[in-house]
C-alpha positions, 0 to 999 in steps of 0.5 A: 485479527487480534486481541482488542486494545484501546481505541486510537482514532474514531471510525465510522462503519460503512452501514447504517442502522436498519440495513437488512438482507445481505448487509446484516451483521454476520458475526464477523469481527476483524482487528481495525488497526486504525482504531486498535479495536476489533469491529464488526465487519460490513463491506461497503458494497461494489460501487457503493450499491447497498444491494451488492454488499456481499462483495468485499474489495481487499487490497494486499501489499505484495512483495518488493521482488528483489530477493527470495521470500523468507519465513516472514512472507510465508506467515503473513500471506498464509495468515491472509489466506486463512482469513480469505478462506473463512470469509469466502467459504464460511461467511459466503462473501464474494472476495475480490483480492488485489495484490500490488507488486513493487517491481521497481524500487531502490532495493531492486536497482541495487541488487540488479546492479550487483547481479549485472542484470536489468531491474526488470529481469530481476523483478520478473525472476523473484516475482515468479519465485514468490508466486510459486512459493505461494502456490506451494503453500496452498494460498489462493490466487489474487483476483488481480495482480498489479505491478508498479511498472504497469501504472507509472503513467497513472502515478504521474497523473496522480502526483500532479493532482496532489501538487495541484492541491498544494500537498506536494512540491518539486525539488531538484526534479523529485516530488515530495509530499509535504507532511506539514501542509497535510497537518496544517489542513487539519489532518492527522499524520501517522494515524496507525503508529503515532509513536513512530512519527518523526522516527528518522530511521523508519523514515529513511528506511521508507525512502530507500538506500539510494536516496540518502543523499536527497534528504537535503532536498526536503523542506522537512525530514518527515516529507516523503518522495512521491517521484524520484529523479533518476540517477545515471544507470537507473530506470527512467520514465518521463514526467513533468518534473523530469525523468525519474521513477515512482516513490514507494508510498504512492504506488499502492494508492494508485494501483488500488484506485485503478481497480477498486476506485475510491472505496476499499473494504480491507487493506492488508500488509505486514505489521512492519508496513504500518509506519511509514508506508501505510501511514503515508498511503493514508495521507 
């Protein structure tokens, strides 16, 4: 929610004129960060069925569990909880809320090495701490909690399809999404935050502290890692490109698809994730 600003991109609502019953306009307006404007909210309906348009499918980017939660986390998730309560308790929607937890990441590996424990032990510790913080704050529990390490096989298959479609390439055991190929195909990149496109600092932050040396493997500095070749001592999973681990930006796309399929009503996360994380998810 927020004040209206000038529209950035066209957007088509998931409804048509003349729809009746549960799908009628209930007066709810939400800020659409794609257009930059407040828009009437209409859920698309579970499995695309108009008669089930009372169901709302909401994905929330959860924490990267490498440290204790801070005030910014509290503000973000309490705000989401308030919106959820209004939608459930006032507007009467059935809310299906999925939270994705990043439990393998450069920050987690770096911190676990510093503490002399495994990345999985560190992640479980801080995930439990985060969930307890949310309970104390009074936030309602997500319907689903999904963790990246539980979906690595799905992530590998998802990346393979992107490579087959010509939008990604292998380089030295890692796989990168080609922003140039995406744009050449007629798509817009950095829709949510166009002014940030090409920002080297934000792009590198999105790739992670342990991936600085791999920048030379990319065809373009704007390309981002879908699969990272693991270094000695890092967690590894098998893939067609060699042992490695998922890149950050592909994780949410795969987890949300596994629960909700191809249709999602609300995607939420911290404003600092608009670029490159959410923009890369859109790509």
